[in-house]
C-alpha positions as CSV (number, residue, x, y, z in Angstrom):
1,X,214.5,170.9,220.8
2,X,213.2,174.8,220.1
3,X,214.8,174.0,216.4
4,X,213.0,171.1,215.8
5,X,209.6,172.2,217.0
6,X,210.0,174.9,214.4
7,X,210.7,172.7,211.5
8,X,208.8,169.9,212.5
9,X,205.2,170.5,213.8
10,X,204.4,167.0,214.1
11,X,206.4,164.6,216.5
12,X,205.7,160.8,216.8
13,X,207.2,159.9,219.7
14,X,208.2,156.4,221.3
15,X,207.0,155.9,224.8
16,X,209.0,153.3,226.6
17,X,212.9,154.2,226.8
18,X,211.4,158.2,226.1
19,X,208.4,159.1,227.9
20,X,209.2,156.3,230.6
21,X,211.0,153.5,231.7
22,X,208.5,151.4,233.0
23,X,208.7,152.6,236.9
24,X,208.7,156.4,236.6
25,X,207.7,159.1,233.7
26,X,211.1,161.2,232.1
27,X,209.9,164.7,233.3
28,X,212.7,166.4,230.7
29,X,210.8,164.2,228.1
30,X,207.5,165.0,229.0
31,X,208.5,168.7,229.3
32,X,209.6,169.0,226.0
33,X,206.4,167.4,224.5
34,X,204.2,169.5,226.5
35,X,206.3,172.5,225.5
36,X,205.9,171.4,221.5
37,X,202.4,171.3,221.9
38,X,202.0,174.6,223.2
39,X,204.0,176.3,220.7
40,X,201.4,174.8,218.1
41,X,203.0,171.2,217.4
42,X,201.2,168.1,217.6
43,X,202.6,164.9,219.3
44,X,201.9,161.0,218.8
45,X,202.8,158.6,220.9
46,X,203.5,155.8,219.0
47,X,204.2,152.2,220.8
48,X,204.9,148.7,219.9
49,X,203.1,148.2,223.1
50,X,200.4,145.1,222.7
51,X,197.8,147.0,224.7
52,X,195.2,149.2,223.0
53,X,195.6,153.3,223.2
54,X,193.1,153.4,226.2
55,X,195.2,150.7,228.0
56,X,198.1,152.7,227.3
57,X,196.5,155.7,228.2
58,X,195.7,154.2,231.7
59,X,199.3,153.4,232.2
60,X,200.7,156.5,231.4
61,X,198.4,158.0,234.2
62,X,199.5,155.5,236.8
63,X,203.1,156.2,235.8
64,X,202.5,159.9,236.3
65,X,203.3,160.8,233.0
66,X,201.5,164.7,232.2
67,X,198.4,164.3,230.4
68,X,199.4,167.5,228.2
69,X,202.7,165.7,226.8
70,X,200.7,164.5,223.7
71,X,197.2,164.5,221.7
72,X,196.9,160.8,221.3
73,X,198.2,157.8,221.4
74,X,198.7,154.7,218.9
75,X,199.4,151.0,219.4
76,X,200.7,148.0,218.2
77,X,198.0,146.5,220.3
78,X,195.4,148.8,218.2
79,X,197.0,147.3,214.8
80,X,196.9,144.2,216.1
81,X,193.0,144.0,216.4
82,X,192.8,144.2,212.6
83,X,195.3,141.8,211.9
84,X,193.2,139.1,214.5
85,X,190.4,139.9,212.6
86,X,191.8,139.5,209.4
87,X,193.8,136.4,210.0
88,X,192.4,134.7,213.3
89,X,189.6,132.8,212.0
90,X,187.5,133.6,215.1
91,X,189.7,131.5,217.2
92,X,193.0,132.7,218.7
93,X,195.8,131.1,220.9
94,X,197.3,133.9,223.2
95,X,201.2,133.5,224.3
96,X,201.2,136.6,226.9
97,X,200.6,137.8,230.1
98,X,197.4,138.2,231.4
99,X,197.3,142.3,231.6
100,X,197.2,142.4,227.9
101,X,194.1,140.6,227.7
102,X,192.2,143.7,227.1
103,X,193.3,143.6,223.2
104,X,190.5,140.8,222.7
105,X,187.7,143.1,224.6
106,X,185.2,144.1,222.0
107,X,186.3,141.8,219.4
108,X,184.6,138.7,217.6
109,X,187.9,136.8,218.4
110,X,187.5,133.9,220.8
111,X,190.8,132.9,223.1
112,X,190.8,129.2,222.8
113,X,193.3,126.2,223.6
114,X,196.0,126.2,221.1
115,X,195.2,122.8,219.6
116,X,191.7,124.6,218.5
117,X,193.7,127.9,217.2
118,X,193.5,129.4,213.8
119,X,196.3,131.5,214.5
120,X,198.5,132.7,218.0
121,X,198.3,136.1,219.3
122,X,201.8,136.6,220.9
123,X,201.8,139.9,223.6
124,X,204.7,138.8,224.8
125,X,206.0,136.3,227.3
126,X,203.9,134.3,230.0
127,X,206.0,135.8,232.7
128,X,208.5,138.4,231.4
129,X,210.4,138.6,234.3
130,X,211.1,135.1,235.1
131,X,211.1,133.1,232.1
132,X,213.5,132.2,229.4
133,X,212.9,132.5,225.9
134,X,214.3,128.5,225.6
135,X,211.2,127.9,227.6
136,X,209.2,128.5,224.7
137,X,211.2,126.0,222.5
138,X,208.7,123.3,222.8
139,X,205.5,125.7,222.1
140,X,206.6,127.3,219.2
141,X,207.6,123.7,218.1
142,X,203.6,122.7,218.4
143,X,203.0,126.0,216.7
144,X,204.7,124.8,214.0
145,X,203.4,121.4,213.4
146,X,200.2,122.7,213.7
147,X,201.1,125.1,210.6
148,X,199.8,128.3,212.5
149,X,200.6,132.1,211.9
150,X,201.8,134.3,214.4
151,X,200.5,137.5,215.0
152,X,203.4,139.8,217.0
153,X,201.5,142.3,218.9
154,X,205.0,143.7,219.6
155,X,208.1,143.8,217.3
156,X,210.5,144.8,220.4
157,X,212.9,142.4,221.3
158,X,214.2,143.8,224.4
159,X,212.8,146.3,226.8
160,X,214.5,148.3,229.9
161,X,212.2,148.5,232.6
162,X,213.9,150.4,235.9
163,X,217.5,148.9,236.0
164,X,216.0,145.5,234.6
165,X,216.4,144.2,230.5
166,X,213.1,142.0,229.7
167,X,212.5,139.7,226.4
168,X,209.4,141.3,224.9
169,X,207.2,139.6,221.9
170,X,209.6,140.2,219.0
171,X,212.0,137.8,220.2
172,X,209.6,135.0,221.0
173,X,208.7,136.1,217.0
174,X,212.4,135.9,216.0
175,X,212.7,132.5,217.7
176,X,209.5,131.1,215.6
177,X,210.4,132.7,212.1
178,X,213.8,130.8,212.8
179,X,211.9,127.9,212.9
180,X,210.1,128.4,209.6
181,X,207.0,129.6,211.0
182,X,204.9,132.7,209.4
183,X,205.0,136.1,211.5
184,X,202.8,138.7,210.7
185,X,204.1,142.1,212.4
186,X,201.9,144.9,214.2
187,X,203.9,147.7,215.5
188,X,207.1,149.6,214.7
189,X,208.7,149.2,212.3
190,X,206.0,148.2,209.8
191,X,203.7,150.7,207.6
192,X,200.4,150.1,209.5
193,X,201.4,151.8,212.9
194,X,202.8,154.9,211.2
195,X,199.7,154.9,208.6
196,X,197.6,154.9,211.5
197,X,199.6,157.7,213.3
198,X,199.7,160.3,210.7
199,X,195.3,159.9,210.3
200,X,195.5,160.8,214.2
201,X,197.8,163.5,213.7
202,X,196.1,164.7,210.9
203,X,192.6,164.7,213.1
204,X,194.5,166.4,216.0
205,X,195.9,169.4,213.8
206,X,192.5,170.0,211.7
207,X,195.0,170.9,208.7
208,X,197.1,169.3,205.9
209,X,201.0,168.6,206.5
210,X,203.6,166.6,204.5
211,X,205.9,164.0,205.3
212,X,208.8,166.3,205.8
213,X,207.1,167.9,208.6
214,X,207.1,165.1,210.6
215,X,209.7,164.1,213.2
216,X,210.4,160.6,214.4
217,X,211.1,160.6,217.9
218,X,212.8,157.0,219.4
219,X,215.6,155.0,221.1
220,X,215.1,151.7,219.2
221,X,217.4,151.1,216.1
222,X,215.4,148.5,214.7
223,X,212.4,149.9,215.4
224,X,211.9,153.3,215.9
225,X,214.7,154.6,213.3
226,X,214.3,152.1,210.7
227,X,210.0,152.3,211.0
228,X,211.2,156.2,210.2
229,X,213.8,155.4,207.5
230,X,211.5,153.1,205.6
231,X,208.8,155.6,206.1
232,X,210.5,158.5,204.6
233,X,210.6,160.2,208.0
234,X,213.3,162.4,209.8
235,X,214.4,160.7,212.8
236,X,215.7,162.0,216.3
237,X,217.8,159.1,218.1
238,X,217.2,158.8,221.9
239,X,220.6,157.2,222.6
240,X,220.0,156.3,226.2
241,X,219.4,152.9,228.2
242,X,219.5,150.0,225.7
243,X,220.8,152.3,222.4
244,X,223.8,154.1,224.3
245,X,225.3,151.2,226.7
246,X,227.2,153.7,227.8
247,X,229.5,154.0,225.0
248,X,228.6,158.3,224.1
249,X,226.4,159.5,221.9
250,X,228.4,159.6,219.3
251,X,229.4,156.4,219.0
252,X,225.6,155.1,219.9
253,X,224.6,157.0,216.4
254,X,227.6,155.4,214.0
255,X,226.1,152.0,215.4
256,X,222.9,152.8,214.5
257,X,223.8,154.5,210.8
258,X,225.5,150.9,210.3
259,X,222.6,148.8,211.3
260,X,220.2,151.2,209.4
261,X,222.2,152.9,206.5
262,X,219.1,154.5,205.0
263,X,218.1,156.5,208.3
264,X,217.4,160.2,208.2
265,X,219.0,161.2,211.9
266,X,219.1,164.7,212.3
267,X,220.4,164.8,215.9
268,X,221.3,162.3,218.5
269,X,220.1,163.1,222.6
270,X,220.6,161.8,225.9
271,X,217.1,162.8,226.4
272,X,214.5,165.3,225.2
273,X,215.6,168.3,227.2
274,X,214.3,171.6,226.4
275,X,215.7,174.6,228.8
C-alpha cells in the first residue's frame, strides 16, 4: 500500500465490501486509507449506494468508520438525482426500501402511483432480506406495458451483508432489460459517477492531477474493475467475499481478467493492509 500511495496520490475507493461489510467496518482498510491521507494522498469514497453522499456519511458514522479515512463521498444516489430531474417528468414511481426515500429530498419530483408515473426509480428491493427476484415479475411487466424508463440508482446486482448475500437494484434492472425495458444506470461502471468523483478529488487536493495518478479500489468485477477500465484508470482488486469465493487471490484475478479483459489490475489483495 505504501508503493501505491507513492504512485497514485488519488484513490477512488469502493465502500461496501472494502470499507465495511454492511455490519462492521474493515479496520485494516480504513487505517490504510487514513494513512494514505496523512502521507499527502486524497481518498474519495465512490459507492453505488442509492443514498446521497450525506446519507452514506451518516451510515458510515453509525457503523463506526473512521472519518479520517476519506476526504469526500460520491454516490450513485447523487448521480441519480440528476437523472430523476432530466427524465422523471416531475412524477416518479419508487421501487425500493423506504430508507432510500431521502434521495427525493429537495427535488421537485413527486413519488406517485405507477399509473401516474413518467419514470420508475429503482433503489433496490422493497424488502431485500425476504423478497425474491421473481416476486417482481408482475410489476416489471406492468412497467414495460406502460413504456416507463427505469432509473437504476445502484447497478450492483448483489452485495454481502455480514454473512448474507442480498440482491440489489442492478438485479431488477437486468430483469427489466430482459423484458425489453429501457434502463438508465447511475453508478459504477458508468462515467458520470467517476466524473463527479474526480471533481471532488480536485476540490480536495486544490491542484491538478492526471488520470495516471488515480487508483480505483474495489471488489466488484462488473462495477469497480470495469468502471475503472472504461475510464482509463488503474485498479486494485480486493478479492474478498463475493469476488474471491474462497478460491484464492490468483484464481480470483484470473477470473476477473477473463470477464474484463481490458482491466488494468495492478494488484489483487485480500484486504487493504498497510503494516
